[in-house]
N, C-alpha and C positions, 0 to 999 in steps of 0.2 A: 503496502500500502503507500502509495508518493504524498508523504508526510513531511513538513518542516520540520526538522531536527528540534531546531530552539521552541515551536508549540508542544510538540512532544513533551521535551523538559519540560518546560514553564502549566501544560497541566497536569505534569508528575507532580510537580513540586504544590502546585496548590488545595491540590488532594490529599495532597500527603498531608500539608501541614492543615488540611481540616480536620483533618481523619484527628490527628496526634491531638488539639485538639480538643477534637471531643471526646475524647478516650481521659482524657486531663476534666471533662466539666463532669464526667459518668464517674471517674472518681473520688469527686467531691461531694458528690449529692448521691452518690448510694456506700460510700464508704467511711468516707470523710467527716461525715457533718453525722450521719449517722449511729458513730460509735466515739468513743477516745482510747479504744483496747489497743494497744498496737502489731498484736496478730492480724487483729483486723485487719485496718490499714491496710496490714504488708500483703498481706493474703488476694486484699483490693488489687494495690500496682501491681504486685507477680499476672493476675487474672485479668487484664483487662489489656496489660501491657503486648500478654502472650495472643488475648484479641486480636489486639492492632497490629502488630508485626508481618502474617501473614496477608492481613487486608492488604494494607503495604506495598508487601511482593506479589502477590496472587497474577497483576497482570500483567508481569517482567516474568515468572516462571513458566504461568502455560505455555507459554511461545517459546521456553527453554528448554522445558520439561512435558510434552503435552501429557504423562503419566500422574502428575500432580493436581491436573486440571478437578482433581473431583476433593482434594481440600481445599482449592479455592475455591469451590461452590460452599463447602461451610462456612469458609471465611463472607463471603458474600451473604448467606444467611446472614450471619449475624451481623453483618451493615445493614441489615434491613433492620435487627431487633433492636442495634444501635440509633439509627433514625423514629422509630417510634417511642424508645426509652427519654430520648433528646424530646422530643415533641410533646412526651405526655409528661417530663420532669420540669421543664418549660412552665404551659401550661398551665399545671399545680402552682408552682412556683408563682405565677400570678397571680392566680384565686389568693394564693395566702397575703402576699405584696396588698392586694385590694379590701380583705378585709382587715389586715393589721392598720391602713390607711383609717378605712372606716371607722376600728374605733377606737382609732389615737385621736380623730377631730372628735370624735361624739364625748373624751374623757377629758380636753383643755374648754376649762370654761369660758367666756367671753368677756373681757375686760366691760366693767360697770365703765359708762357712759361717765364724763365731768363736767358739769353744766357751764355753760359761756358765758364769762363776767358781763356783770352791766354795763356797756359804758357811761350811764349816769352818773356809775357808785364811784368812787374814787379808789385805787389799789389799795388793801392796807399793807403794811409793814408783812405779815401771814404770806400775803398771794408776791409780794415782789421778794422774796426769800425760793434760795436752790432749789427747786423741786427735786429729789434724787432718785432717779428712777426704781422699781421692789425689784428686788433679786429674780432670776428666771425660775421658770419651776425644773427642782430639780427633776436627771434624769430619772424613773423609777429603777429601779436594779433588774438586770438580765433576769427572767427565768430558766435558771438553765436546762432543766425538769422538763417545764414545758418548750421550750427551741429542741430538746432531744426529739419526745414526742413529737411534734409535729416533723421534724424530716424525720424521722421515722414510718413517718404516716404517709406521708409525702411520697417517697422512696419505696411503702411496698405496695402506694397505686398504681403507681408510676408501673412499677415489672406487674403487676395482673393487668395495666391497658395494653401496656406493648406486648405482654404476653397474649393476651388475649387475639390484637387488631394480625400479628405476626402470626399467629395459626388459624384465622379466617383467612388470612391472605396465602399460608400454605393450600389449605383447602382449594382455595378457588382454581392457584394457582395448576396443582393435578386433576382440578375437574376439567373432565371435554367443555371442548369451546361450545360459547355458545351459536347457533345459527341465524346469521341476521342476514334480510331479504330485501333488495331495492330493483327497482326499474330502472334504465336510462335510458334514452332514448337517442339514439345511436345514430346523426346525420350523413345521410346516405347510404343506411342500411338496410338493404333490398328488400321488398315485400315478404318473399320468401325464407328471410331471416327471423323475421319476426318472434319474436319466445325464444331467440338463441338464448343459451345461459352456462355461466362461465360460474364455477367454481373457484372462486378467490383464497390462496393461502399462504402466508408470511411468514418470516420468520419463525417459523418454529425451532430452527437451533436443537436440532439434533447432537445428545453430545454424555455425560457420564450419567445424567438424569433423564432425560429425554428420549429413552432409546425405544427399542421393538416394539413391546404391549401400547407404550403411546403413541407408535406411528399406527399399529395394526386397527385400534379402536380410532382415529384420526380419519382413515382410510376410509372405514367400513359407516363414519356420519356422513362423509363424503361421498360415497357414491350410493345410500339413501336418499342423496337428491337429486339422482339422476339429469347427473350436468352434462351438456353434448361438449365442454374442455372444461378442463383444469388447468390454472394459471399458478404460479410460485415464484412469488416476488423477490424473492431472495431472502439472505442467511438463515441456510434452510440448515445447515450443519457447523456446528463446534468441533473438532478433531478431522485426524485425517480419514482420508477412505481406506484404510485397513484396519482400523479401528472402530467404523460407524458401516462400511458398507453393509453390514447387517440390516442396522436399524433398518436405513435409508430406502433396506429394497423392497422392502413394504410399501413404496410408491407404484411397484411392477403392477400392484393387485388394485390402482383408483380407474374404472370403467369412463370413458368418456369418448364416442366415436370421431368426438377430431383429438383427441388423443391432450396430453401434458405436456405443457410447453413451461423451460424454467429459465429464470437471467440471474445473475447475480449480488450477492448482497455484499456490502463489504464489509463481513466478517468471513465469505468463502475466500480472500484475499489474503487471511493470517492462514490458512490452513488449504494452499494452491490453490488457486480457481480453475485453471488448466486439467490439471488432474482430475478436481471435481465434477468439468466438463464431462468427460471425455468417460469418468463411469458413469456418469446418468443416461448418458446419450447410449453408452451401454444396458442400460436397464430398462430404455424403449422412449425414453422422455426427451420430448425436442429444446436442443438447448439453445438460444438465441441471444446473440453475443454481436449486438450491434449490426443485428440483419430484421427482416420480415419472410414472414411463409402468407398464403394467401391459404382462409381458410372456407372451405363451399369447392360448389362447380357451377360451373356454366350459365345456370338454373340463379343460381346469387351465391355472390362471396363479401370478403372484407378481407383487412391483411389483419395482418397480427404482427406487432412490430417490438423490439425489443432492445435493450440497450445495457453495457455492463455498470456498474455501481457509478451514480456522481462522484463518490471522491477519487474515482479513480480517474477525471477526466483530461486530467491534464498527464499522466499515463500514459506509456506505449501501445496499452490495452486497458481503456478506458468510457468511459461514457461519452459517444460517439454518435447521433440523433440526425446526421447528415447519413452515414455510413451504412444506415441501420433502413434508414427510409429510400434511398439510390437505388433507383429504377421501378419504383412505384405508378402506381398510377394513381393522382391524385382525386381524382375521384369517383375512387373507390371506397367506403369510410374504411376506418383504421381504430386498433386496440391500442393504446400504447401500454408496457411493462415494463414500469420504475421504478427500480426495487425505493429512494428516498424523494418522496413529493416534491423536486425538486426540478427549475425550467420547465415548471406547467405550462406555465404565459406564452414560450418556444414553441416548447412540441403542437398546444395549443393552433398558434397561428401555421405551425407544419403541417395540418389536418388529422392531428390524432383526439377524433373526436370524444374519447374515453381515455384516464388515464386511472391505471391500476398502481398502488402503492401498498410501499407498509413504512418499515425501518423507526418509526417512531416510539411506536407501542401503548400509542396513547398518553404515556408515559409510565405505563406498567404496572405503578405501585403512587399512593397519596406521601407522599406531598412533593413526590415528582411529577404528574400531573398535573399539576399547574403549573410547572416549571415548563414543560413541554410546551403547555397549553400557552406562554407567555415564549417560548423560542423559536416556534413555529406557527408560523399563517395557517399551516393544513395541518394539524395535531391527526386530525381521525374523523374517520367517516365523510358522508359525504359532499361534497361539494363543487358548484353551479354558477361556471361564467357564459351569459348567454344559451350558446347549444354547446356549450363544451362543459365536460363532467370531469372530475376526481375524486376517486374513492379511497381514502386513507385505514388500511388496515388496522386495526388496533395488535395485529398479530395473531398467530394460534399458537406459540408457546411460548418460554418465558426465555430468559434470559441476563446471568449475577444471578440479585438476589433469587427462587423460587419463591416470588409471591407476585399477587395481582389484589390489587385493594383500587376499586373505583375502576378501572378499569378491567375487564373483564378479559381473554383472549375469544378470537371469534376463527370461524369460516362462514365467506359472507358469498352467496347464491345474488349475480347480478344479472338479470333480466334484459337483454338488448330486446332494444322495441323498433321499427321500424318507422 
């Protein structure tokens, strides 16, 4: 993957600093503030250090030692727990602060109003005397037992809340994807193909956790939709062909009269995109790397166009829409498969009536759902601009923390209308 080394270094530094800060904060709230026992605090330091270090090393280690990927998954799972611990502690801490402020204001008596002097009455000597302000009220002593009780209650509540959210998120991640159905009017689509259906899957991330059992269920659900064509828009794998061939081979069982079509995502480049393209071709899957194929026959047809991942647009083999549409009849309807929801406006002007994308995961789990929504103009769902449409999938699997909160995985059934 072609990336600036400086950008990579800055990104790693930023994430590392943030991770260390979060773990220091968690130590203070969960261990230092809840006990004065030295052994308890030492255990907290050791535990959080042991959880932080693998998280810092996971991104690099998995690319040097692929077999260590499963260890990284545990580290990423902890990352999800840590995020919810941080949010819970911050929320409960804010509640404590507001309650303390409210109690403090109620405990302070308002000063008595001093009557204004009568201008008609000459001041007396007493009035002219320098008035000494009363001393400030004494600060009440800290109730150490109460402070300790509140710190423990806050920590316990945060652990329960984080545990509940993490448990739900993991259940949702491993739960079969929901099926969402949308209908899109495709400009130029012949009436003979009205009602043509595409099952769209993206970001499955087959790897150490998502394996053959998950894939078999995915195939069963896709076949139950009776699609005319299956489109997989990248980030299918997180591992080598040798390690994941058996799990990915489940895709051979997909049933669609127009076949299964695949494009690369950024993760394919982490694991040798060319090798995976060859392996998928061997499974009978049509791999579209900056090229197009015609779907249909003389009675009615449209073009299925596929491009490599947008992040590789400056590389020797990367996103190249011009090459993908070279020689195409511009009067024929077209569907573009592009991993990232980028360059949609340009693709639409090039005649791509519908673009199917993924990559964003819809944020995958709260609060990253909010961050992704702020970063990406088209974060998840169906978007329309005139006659042109874009559908961004939330993803069919998951990556990193095995969590799905407020962004369930999905299989999308797209019905094309003439």
